[in-house]
PDBQT receptor file of N, H, CA, C and O in Angstrom, charges set to zero:
ATOM      1  N   MET A   1     -10.720 -16.143  79.358  1.00  0.00    +0.000 N 
ATOM      2  CA  MET A   1     -11.548 -15.158  78.643  1.00  0.00    +0.000 C 
ATOM      3  C   MET A   1     -12.110 -15.813  77.389  1.00  0.00    +0.000 C 
ATOM      4  O   MET A   1     -12.993 -16.668  77.457  1.00  0.00    +0.000 OA
ATOM      5  N   GLY A   2     -11.583 -15.396  76.248  1.00  0.00    +0.000 N 
ATOM      6  H   GLY A   2     -10.866 -14.701  76.192  1.00  0.00    +0.000 HD
ATOM      7  CA  GLY A   2     -12.118 -15.956  75.005  1.00  0.00    +0.000 C 
ATOM      8  C   GLY A   2     -11.177 -16.991  74.433  1.00  0.00    +0.000 C 
ATOM      9  O   GLY A   2      -9.984 -17.021  74.735  1.00  0.00    +0.000 OA
ATOM     10  N   ARG A   3     -11.747 -17.833  73.604  1.00  0.00    +0.000 N 
ATOM     11  H   ARG A   3     -12.716 -17.809  73.359  1.00  0.00    +0.000 HD
ATOM     12  CA  ARG A   3     -10.902 -18.837  72.970  1.00  0.00    +0.000 C 
ATOM     13  C   ARG A   3     -10.065 -18.174  71.876  1.00  0.00    +0.000 C 
ATOM     14  O   ARG A   3     -10.475 -17.178  71.281  1.00  0.00    +0.000 OA
ATOM     15  N   LYS A   4      -8.890 -18.743  71.624  1.00  0.00    +0.000 N 
ATOM     16  H   LYS A   4      -8.556 -19.552  72.108  1.00  0.00    +0.000 HD
ATOM     17  CA  LYS A   4      -8.060 -18.211  70.552  1.00  0.00    +0.000 C 
ATOM     18  C   LYS A   4      -8.724 -18.514  69.219  1.00  0.00    +0.000 C 
ATOM     19  O   LYS A   4      -9.054 -19.661  68.918  1.00  0.00    +0.000 OA
ATOM     20  N   ARG A   5      -8.909 -17.485  68.441  1.00  0.00    +0.000 N 
ATOM     21  H   ARG A   5      -8.641 -16.553  68.685  1.00  0.00    +0.000 HD
ATOM     22  CA  ARG A   5      -9.492 -17.702  67.111  1.00  0.00    +0.000 C 
ATOM     23  C   ARG A   5      -8.373 -17.806  66.092  1.00  0.00    +0.000 C 
ATOM     24  O   ARG A   5      -7.408 -17.042  66.141  1.00  0.00    +0.000 OA
ATOM     25  N   GLU A   6      -8.499 -18.742  65.177  1.00  0.00    +0.000 N 
ATOM     26  H   GLU A   6      -9.283 -19.363  65.137  1.00  0.00    +0.000 HD
ATOM     27  CA  GLU A   6      -7.519 -18.832  64.111  1.00  0.00    +0.000 C 
ATOM     28  C   GLU A   6      -7.758 -17.703  63.131  1.00  0.00    +0.000 C 
ATOM     29  O   GLU A   6      -8.899 -17.329  62.857  1.00  0.00    +0.000 OA
ATOM     30  N   ARG A   7      -6.683 -17.170  62.614  1.00  0.00    +0.000 N 
ATOM     31  H   ARG A   7      -5.756 -17.474  62.837  1.00  0.00    +0.000 HD
ATOM     32  CA  ARG A   7      -6.842 -16.100  61.636  1.00  0.00    +0.000 C 
ATOM     33  C   ARG A   7      -7.473 -16.674  60.386  1.00  0.00    +0.000 C 
ATOM     34  O   ARG A   7      -7.069 -17.739  59.917  1.00  0.00    +0.000 OA
ATOM     35  N   PRO A   8      -8.454 -15.985  59.843  1.00  0.00    +0.000 N 
ATOM     36  CA  PRO A   8      -9.122 -16.494  58.653  1.00  0.00    +0.000 C 
ATOM     37  C   PRO A   8      -8.214 -16.434  57.423  1.00  0.00    +0.000 C 
ATOM     38  O   PRO A   8      -7.540 -15.433  57.177  1.00  0.00    +0.000 OA
ATOM     39  N   GLY A   9      -8.212 -17.519  56.664  1.00  0.00    +0.000 N 
ATOM     40  H   GLY A   9      -8.760 -18.331  56.863  1.00  0.00    +0.000 HD
ATOM     41  CA  GLY A   9      -7.506 -17.532  55.388  1.00  0.00    +0.000 C 
ATOM     42  C   GLY A   9      -6.004 -17.458  55.492  1.00  0.00    +0.000 C 
ATOM     43  O   GLY A   9      -5.352 -16.892  54.615  1.00  0.00    +0.000 OA
ATOM     44  N   LEU A  10      -5.441 -18.016  56.544  1.00  0.00    +0.000 N 
ATOM     45  H   LEU A  10      -5.971 -18.475  57.257  1.00  0.00    +0.000 HD
ATOM     46  CA  LEU A  10      -3.990 -17.978  56.675  1.00  0.00    +0.000 C 
ATOM     47  C   LEU A  10      -3.341 -18.786  55.553  1.00  0.00    +0.000 C 
ATOM     48  O   LEU A  10      -2.313 -18.392  55.002  1.00  0.00    +0.000 OA
ATOM     49  N   ARG A  11      -3.953 -19.912  55.226  1.00  0.00    +0.000 N 
ATOM     50  H   ARG A  11      -4.789 -20.231  55.674  1.00  0.00    +0.000 HD
ATOM     51  CA  ARG A  11      -3.409 -20.746  54.153  1.00  0.00    +0.000 C 
ATOM     52  C   ARG A  11      -3.599 -20.087  52.788  1.00  0.00    +0.000 C 
ATOM     53  O   ARG A  11      -2.758 -20.234  51.901  1.00  0.00    +0.000 OA
ATOM     54  N   GLN A  12      -4.696 -19.368  52.623  1.00  0.00    +0.000 N 
ATOM     55  H   GLN A  12      -5.379 -19.249  53.343  1.00  0.00    +0.000 HD
ATOM     56  CA  GLN A  12      -4.962 -18.716  51.341  1.00  0.00    +0.000 C 
ATOM     57  C   GLN A  12      -3.933 -17.613  51.070  1.00  0.00    +0.000 C 
ATOM     58  O   GLN A  12      -3.570 -17.355  49.923  1.00  0.00    +0.000 OA
ATOM     59  N   VAL A  13      -3.477 -16.979  52.134  1.00  0.00    +0.000 N 
ATOM     60  H   VAL A  13      -3.772 -17.189  53.066  1.00  0.00    +0.000 HD
ATOM     61  CA  VAL A  13      -2.512 -15.892  51.971  1.00  0.00    +0.000 C 
ATOM     62  C   VAL A  13      -1.160 -16.447  51.543  1.00  0.00    +0.000 C 
ATOM     63  O   VAL A  13      -0.308 -15.705  51.055  1.00  0.00    +0.000 OA
ATOM     64  N   GLY A  14      -0.963 -17.737  51.723  1.00  0.00    +0.000 N 
ATOM     65  H   GLY A  14      -1.656 -18.340  52.120  1.00  0.00    +0.000 HD
ATOM     66  CA  GLY A  14       0.302 -18.355  51.335  1.00  0.00    +0.000 C 
ATOM     67  C   GLY A  14       1.285 -18.366  52.485  1.00  0.00    +0.000 C 
ATOM     68  O   GLY A  14       2.488 -18.195  52.286  1.00  0.00    +0.000 OA
ATOM     69  N   ALA A  15       0.779 -18.565  53.676  1.00  0.00    +0.000 N 
ATOM     70  H   ALA A  15      -0.198 -18.704  53.838  1.00  0.00    +0.000 HD
ATOM     71  CA  ALA A  15       1.649 -18.578  54.850  1.00  0.00    +0.000 C 
ATOM     72  C   ALA A  15       2.295 -19.945  55.038  1.00  0.00    +0.000 C 
ATOM     73  O   ALA A  15       3.206 -20.107  55.851  1.00  0.00    +0.000 OA
ATOM     74  N   GLU A  16       1.819 -20.916  54.284  1.00  0.00    +0.000 N 
ATOM     75  H   GLU A  16       1.079 -20.785  53.624  1.00  0.00    +0.000 HD
ATOM     76  CA  GLU A  16       2.343 -22.282  54.432  1.00  0.00    +0.000 C 
ATOM     77  C   GLU A  16       3.865 -22.334  54.242  1.00  0.00    +0.000 C 
ATOM     78  O   GLU A  16       4.557 -22.855  55.117  1.00  0.00    +0.000 OA
ATOM     79  N   PRO A  17       4.413 -21.814  53.132  1.00  0.00    +0.000 N 
ATOM     80  CA  PRO A  17       5.872 -21.869  52.971  1.00  0.00    +0.000 C 
ATOM     81  C   PRO A  17       6.611 -21.086  54.050  1.00  0.00    +0.000 C 
ATOM     82  O   PRO A  17       7.699 -21.475  54.473  1.00  0.00    +0.000 OA
ATOM     83  N   VAL A  18       6.019 -19.986  54.490  1.00  0.00    +0.000 N 
ATOM     84  H   VAL A  18       5.134 -19.669  54.147  1.00  0.00    +0.000 HD
ATOM     85  CA  VAL A  18       6.646 -19.197  55.551  1.00  0.00    +0.000 C 
ATOM     86  C   VAL A  18       6.722 -20.027  56.822  1.00  0.00    +0.000 C 
ATOM     87  O   VAL A  18       7.762 -20.075  57.478  1.00  0.00    +0.000 OA
ATOM     88  N   LEU A  19       5.611 -20.687  57.171  1.00  0.00    +0.000 N 
ATOM     89  H   LEU A  19       4.766 -20.649  56.638  1.00  0.00    +0.000 HD
ATOM     90  CA  LEU A  19       5.592 -21.530  58.363  1.00  0.00    +0.000 C 
ATOM     91  C   LEU A  19       6.623 -22.640  58.235  1.00  0.00    +0.000 C 
ATOM     92  O   LEU A  19       7.306 -22.979  59.201  1.00  0.00    +0.000 OA
ATOM     93  N   LYS A  20       6.731 -23.205  57.029  1.00  0.00    +0.000 N 
ATOM     94  H   LYS A  20       6.176 -22.929  56.245  1.00  0.00    +0.000 HD
ATOM     95  CA  LYS A  20       7.688 -24.294  56.825  1.00  0.00    +0.000 C 
ATOM     96  C   LYS A  20       9.113 -23.787  57.032  1.00  0.00    +0.000 C 
ATOM     97  O   LYS A  20       9.925 -24.464  57.663  1.00  0.00    +0.000 OA
ATOM     98  N   SER A  21       9.424 -22.599  56.505  1.00  0.00    +0.000 N 
ATOM     99  H   SER A  21       8.765 -22.049  55.992  1.00  0.00    +0.000 HD
ATOM    100  CA  SER A  21      10.787 -22.091  56.642  1.00  0.00    +0.000 C 
ATOM    101  C   SER A  21      11.079 -21.741  58.095  1.00  0.00    +0.000 C 
ATOM    102  O   SER A  21      12.194 -21.947  58.572  1.00  0.00    +0.000 OA
ATOM    103  N   VAL A  22      10.088 -21.215  58.795  1.00  0.00    +0.000 N 
ATOM    104  H   VAL A  22       9.182 -21.047  58.407  1.00  0.00    +0.000 HD
ATOM    105  CA  VAL A  22      10.281 -20.915  60.224  1.00  0.00    +0.000 C 
ATOM    106  C   VAL A  22      10.554 -22.203  60.978  1.00  0.00    +0.000 C 
ATOM    107  O   VAL A  22      11.406 -22.256  61.865  1.00  0.00    +0.000 OA
ATOM    108  N   GLU A  23       9.811 -23.243  60.607  1.00  0.00    +0.000 N 
ATOM    109  H   GLU A  23       9.118 -23.199  59.886  1.00  0.00    +0.000 HD
ATOM    110  CA  GLU A  23      10.010 -24.548  61.237  1.00  0.00    +0.000 C 
ATOM    111  C   GLU A  23      11.429 -25.048  60.966  1.00  0.00    +0.000 C 
ATOM    112  O   GLU A  23      12.099 -25.558  61.864  1.00  0.00    +0.000 OA
ATOM    113  N   GLY A  24      11.870 -24.896  59.733  1.00  0.00    +0.000 N 
ATOM    114  H   GLY A  24      11.326 -24.481  59.004  1.00  0.00    +0.000 HD
ATOM    115  CA  GLY A  24      13.220 -25.323  59.369  1.00  0.00    +0.000 C 
ATOM    116  C   GLY A  24      14.281 -24.557  60.151  1.00  0.00    +0.000 C 
ATOM    117  O   GLY A  24      15.274 -25.130  60.598  1.00  0.00    +0.000 OA
ATOM    118  N   GLN A  25      14.052 -23.237  60.312  1.00  0.00    +0.000 N 
ATOM    119  H   GLN A  25      13.245 -22.771  59.949  1.00  0.00    +0.000 HD
ATOM    120  CA  GLN A  25      15.005 -22.427  61.070  1.00  0.00    +0.000 C 
ATOM    121  C   GLN A  25      15.050 -22.884  62.521  1.00  0.00    +0.000 C 
ATOM    122  O   GLN A  25      16.122 -22.955  63.122  1.00  0.00    +0.000 OA
ATOM    123  N   ALA A  26      13.886 -23.195  63.084  1.00  0.00    +0.000 N 
ATOM    124  H   ALA A  26      13.015 -23.137  62.595  1.00  0.00    +0.000 HD
ATOM    125  CA  ALA A  26      13.830 -23.638  64.474  1.00  0.00    +0.000 C 
ATOM    126  C   ALA A  26      14.586 -24.948  64.635  1.00  0.00    +0.000 C 
ATOM    127  O   ALA A  26      15.313 -25.136  65.611  1.00  0.00    +0.000 OA
ATOM    128  N   ILE A  27      14.415 -25.854  63.677  1.00  0.00    +0.000 N 
ATOM    129  H   ILE A  27      13.825 -25.702  62.885  1.00  0.00    +0.000 HD
ATOM    130  CA  ILE A  27      15.079 -27.161  63.757  1.00  0.00    +0.000 C 
ATOM    131  C   ILE A  27      16.589 -26.982  63.661  1.00  0.00    +0.000 C 
ATOM    132  O   ILE A  27      17.333 -27.592  64.429  1.00  0.00    +0.000 OA
ATOM    133  N   SER A  28      17.056 -26.142  62.714  1.00  0.00    +0.000 N 
ATOM    134  H   SER A  28      16.452 -25.646  62.090  1.00  0.00    +0.000 HD
ATOM    135  CA  SER A  28      18.500 -25.961  62.577  1.00  0.00    +0.000 C 
ATOM    136  C   SER A  28      19.064 -25.262  63.809  1.00  0.00    +0.000 C 
ATOM    137  O   SER A  28      20.195 -25.525  64.219  1.00  0.00    +0.000 OA
ATOM    138  N   PHE A  29      18.258 -24.357  64.405  1.00  0.00    +0.000 N 
ATOM    139  H   PHE A  29      17.340 -24.143  64.073  1.00  0.00    +0.000 HD
ATOM    140  CA  PHE A  29      18.687 -23.684  65.623  1.00  0.00    +0.000 C 
ATOM    141  C   PHE A  29      18.870 -24.698  66.745  1.00  0.00    +0.000 C 
ATOM    142  O   PHE A  29      19.849 -24.647  67.490  1.00  0.00    +0.000 OA
ATOM    143  N   LEU A  30      17.906 -25.628  66.856  1.00  0.00    +0.000 N 
ATOM    144  H   LEU A  30      17.111 -25.670  66.250  1.00  0.00    +0.000 HD
ATOM    145  CA  LEU A  30      17.992 -26.658  67.898  1.00  0.00    +0.000 C 
ATOM    146  C   LEU A  30      19.198 -27.555  67.659  1.00  0.00    +0.000 C 
ATOM    147  O   LEU A  30      19.884 -27.950  68.602  1.00  0.00    +0.000 OA
ATOM    148  N   GLU A  31      19.454 -27.877  66.388  1.00  0.00    +0.000 N 
ATOM    149  H   GLU A  31      18.897 -27.557  65.622  1.00  0.00    +0.000 HD
ATOM    150  CA  GLU A  31      20.607 -28.724  66.079  1.00  0.00    +0.000 C 
ATOM    151  C   GLU A  31      21.900 -28.009  66.460  1.00  0.00    +0.000 C 
ATOM    152  O   GLU A  31      22.841 -28.624  66.962  1.00  0.00    +0.000 OA
ATOM    153  N   ARG A  32      21.929 -26.691  66.211  1.00  0.00    +0.000 N 
ATOM    154  H   ARG A  32      21.165 -26.191  65.803  1.00  0.00    +0.000 HD
ATOM    155  CA  ARG A  32      23.115 -25.918  66.566  1.00  0.00    +0.000 C 
ATOM    156  C   ARG A  32      23.308 -25.918  68.075  1.00  0.00    +0.000 C 
ATOM    157  O   ARG A  32      24.422 -26.074  68.575  1.00  0.00    +0.000 OA
ATOM    158  N   LEU A  33      22.199 -25.740  68.794  1.00  0.00    +0.000 N 
ATOM    159  H   LEU A  33      21.294 -25.613  68.388  1.00  0.00    +0.000 HD
ATOM    160  CA  LEU A  33      22.272 -25.763  70.254  1.00  0.00    +0.000 C 
ATOM    161  C   LEU A  33      22.820 -27.106  70.726  1.00  0.00    +0.000 C 
ATOM    162  O   LEU A  33      23.631 -27.166  71.649  1.00  0.00    +0.000 OA
ATOM    163  N   ASP A  34      22.369 -28.177  70.084  1.00  0.00    +0.000 N 
ATOM    164  H   ASP A  34      21.710 -28.128  69.334  1.00  0.00    +0.000 HD
ATOM    165  CA  ASP A  34      22.802 -29.516  70.463  1.00  0.00    +0.000 C 
ATOM    166  C   ASP A  34      24.308 -29.658  70.259  1.00  0.00    +0.000 C 
ATOM    167  O   ASP A  34      25.006 -30.199  71.117  1.00  0.00    +0.000 OA
ATOM    168  N   SER A  35      24.809 -29.170  69.113  1.00  0.00    +0.000 N 
ATOM    169  H   SER A  35      24.242 -28.731  68.416  1.00  0.00    +0.000 HD
ATOM    170  CA  SER A  35      26.239 -29.302  68.856  1.00  0.00    +0.000 C 
ATOM    171  C   SER A  35      27.046 -28.429  69.810  1.00  0.00    +0.000 C 
ATOM    172  O   SER A  35      28.142 -28.805  70.224  1.00  0.00    +0.000 OA
ATOM    173  N   VAL A  36      26.500 -27.252  70.160  1.00  0.00    +0.000 N 
ATOM    174  H   VAL A  36      25.610 -26.946  69.823  1.00  0.00    +0.000 HD
ATOM    175  CA  VAL A  36      27.179 -26.389  71.139  1.00  0.00    +0.000 C 
ATOM    176  C   VAL A  36      27.249 -27.103  72.483  1.00  0.00    +0.000 C 
ATOM    177  O   VAL A  36      28.261 -27.044  73.182  1.00  0.00    +0.000 OA
ATOM    178  N   ASP A  37      26.150 -27.781  72.834  1.00  0.00    +0.000 N 
ATOM    179  H   ASP A  37      25.328 -27.829  72.266  1.00  0.00    +0.000 HD
ATOM    180  CA  ASP A  37      26.112 -28.522  74.095  1.00  0.00    +0.000 C 
ATOM    181  C   ASP A  37      27.181 -29.614  74.089  1.00  0.00    +0.000 C 
ATOM    182  O   ASP A  37      27.868 -29.819  75.089  1.00  0.00    +0.000 OA
ATOM    183  N   LYS A  38      27.321 -30.314  72.963  1.00  0.00    +0.000 N 
ATOM    184  H   LYS A  38      26.763 -30.148  72.150  1.00  0.00    +0.000 HD
ATOM    185  CA  LYS A  38      28.317 -31.376  72.872  1.00  0.00    +0.000 C 
ATOM    186  C   LYS A  38      29.721 -30.789  72.995  1.00  0.00    +0.000 C 
ATOM    187  O   LYS A  38      30.580 -31.356  73.669  1.00  0.00    +0.000 OA
ATOM    188  N   LEU A  39      29.947 -29.646  72.337  1.00  0.00    +0.000 N 
ATOM    189  H   LEU A  39      29.249 -29.186  71.789  1.00  0.00    +0.000 HD
ATOM    190  CA  LEU A  39      31.256 -28.998  72.426  1.00  0.00    +0.000 C 
ATOM    191  C   LEU A  39      31.563 -28.618  73.870  1.00  0.00    +0.000 C 
ATOM    192  O   LEU A  39      32.685 -28.798  74.341  1.00  0.00    +0.000 OA
ATOM    193  N   ALA A  40      30.566 -28.094  74.566  1.00  0.00    +0.000 N 
ATOM    194  H   ALA A  40      29.653 -27.947  74.183  1.00  0.00    +0.000 HD
ATOM    195  CA  ALA A  40      30.760 -27.691  75.957  1.00  0.00    +0.000 C 
ATOM    196  C   ALA A  40      31.110 -28.905  76.808  1.00  0.00    +0.000 C 
ATOM    197  O   ALA A  40      31.942 -28.823  77.712  1.00  0.00    +0.000 OA
ATOM    198  N   ARG A  41      30.469 -30.026  76.511  1.00  0.00    +0.000 N 
ATOM    199  H   ARG A  41      29.793 -30.092  75.777  1.00  0.00    +0.000 HD
ATOM    200  CA  ARG A  41      30.754 -31.239  77.281  1.00  0.00    +0.000 C 
ATOM    201  C   ARG A  41      32.181 -31.703  77.038  1.00  0.00    +0.000 C 
ATOM    202  O   ARG A  41      32.883 -32.092  77.971  1.00  0.00    +0.000 OA
ATOM    203  N   VAL A  42      32.610 -31.661  75.774  1.00  0.00    +0.000 N 
ATOM    204  H   VAL A  42      32.041 -31.344  75.016  1.00  0.00    +0.000 HD
ATOM    205  CA  VAL A  42      33.985 -32.058  75.438  1.00  0.00    +0.000 C 
ATOM    206  C   VAL A  42      34.970 -31.144  76.150  1.00  0.00    +0.000 C 
ATOM    207  O   VAL A  42      35.978 -31.596  76.693  1.00  0.00    +0.000 OA
ATOM    208  N   GLU A  43      34.660 -29.840  76.139  1.00  0.00    +0.000 N 
ATOM    209  H   GLU A  43      33.841 -29.473  75.698  1.00  0.00    +0.000 HD
ATOM    210  CA  GLU A  43      35.541 -28.873  76.790  1.00  0.00    +0.000 C 
ATOM    211  C   GLU A  43      35.645 -29.159  78.286  1.00  0.00    +0.000 C 
ATOM    212  O   GLU A  43      36.732 -29.114  78.862  1.00  0.00    +0.000 OA
ATOM    213  N   ARG A  44      34.507 -29.452  78.903  1.00  0.00    +0.000 N 
ATOM    214  H   ARG A  44      33.624 -29.489  78.435  1.00  0.00    +0.000 HD
ATOM    215  CA  ARG A  44      34.507 -29.759  80.336  1.00  0.00    +0.000 C 
ATOM    216  C   ARG A  44      35.331 -31.010  80.607  1.00  0.00    +0.000 C 
ATOM    217  O   ARG A  44      36.074 -31.076  81.586  1.00  0.00    +0.000 OA
ATOM    218  N   ALA A  45      35.192 -32.000  79.733  1.00  0.00    +0.000 N 
ATOM    219  H   ALA A  45      34.588 -31.947  78.938  1.00  0.00    +0.000 HD
ATOM    220  CA  ALA A  45      35.939 -33.241  79.918  1.00  0.00    +0.000 C 
ATOM    221  C   ALA A  45      37.435 -32.976  79.801  1.00  0.00    +0.000 C 
ATOM    222  O   ALA A  45      38.233 -33.516  80.567  1.00  0.00    +0.000 OA
ATOM    223  N   LEU A  46      37.808 -32.134  78.827  1.00  0.00    +0.000 N 
ATOM    224  H   LEU A  46      37.159 -31.695  78.204  1.00  0.00    +0.000 HD
ATOM    225  CA  LEU A  46      39.229 -31.823  78.661  1.00  0.00    +0.000 C 
ATOM    226  C   LEU A  46      39.755 -31.046  79.864  1.00  0.00    +0.000 C 
ATOM    227  O   LEU A  46      40.885 -31.267  80.300  1.00  0.00    +0.000 OA
ATOM    228  N   ASN A  47      38.953 -30.148  80.394  1.00  0.00    +0.000 N 
ATOM    229  H   ASN A  47      38.036 -29.968  80.040  1.00  0.00    +0.000 HD
ATOM    230  CA  ASN A  47      39.376 -29.359  81.556  1.00  0.00    +0.000 C 
ATOM    231  C   ASN A  47      39.524 -30.243  82.792  1.00  0.00    +0.000 C 
ATOM    232  O   ASN A  47      40.322 -29.950  83.683  1.00  0.00    +0.000 OA
ATOM    233  N   ALA A  48      38.751 -31.323  82.839  1.00  0.00    +0.000 N 
ATOM    234  H   ALA A  48      38.102 -31.561  82.116  1.00  0.00    +0.000 HD
ATOM    235  CA  ALA A  48      38.786 -32.198  84.004  1.00  0.00    +0.000 C 
ATOM    236  C   ALA A  48      40.068 -33.020  84.033  1.00  0.00    +0.000 C 
ATOM    237  O   ALA A  48      40.483 -33.489  85.093  1.00  0.00    +0.000 OA
ATOM    238  N   ILE A  49      40.691 -33.196  82.885  1.00  0.00    +0.000 N 
ATOM    239  H   ILE A  49      40.354 -32.815  82.024  1.00  0.00    +0.000 HD
ATOM    240  CA  ILE A  49      41.906 -34.031  82.823  1.00  0.00    +0.000 C 
ATOM    241  C   ILE A  49      43.071 -33.322  83.505  1.00  0.00    +0.000 C 
ATOM    242  O   ILE A  49      44.177 -33.861  83.556  1.00  0.00    +0.000 OA
TER     243      ILE A  49
């Protein structure tokens, strides 16, 4: 249909810090997922013994 239009003045509204914090939350979430994955692997290894 139509192309996605960028919202006008997103940077002027001061969304930059919000975007940065959302990005930070996403990164920490991914890191948490990674550590959970490692824990699950350790648990599986211990169960295999």
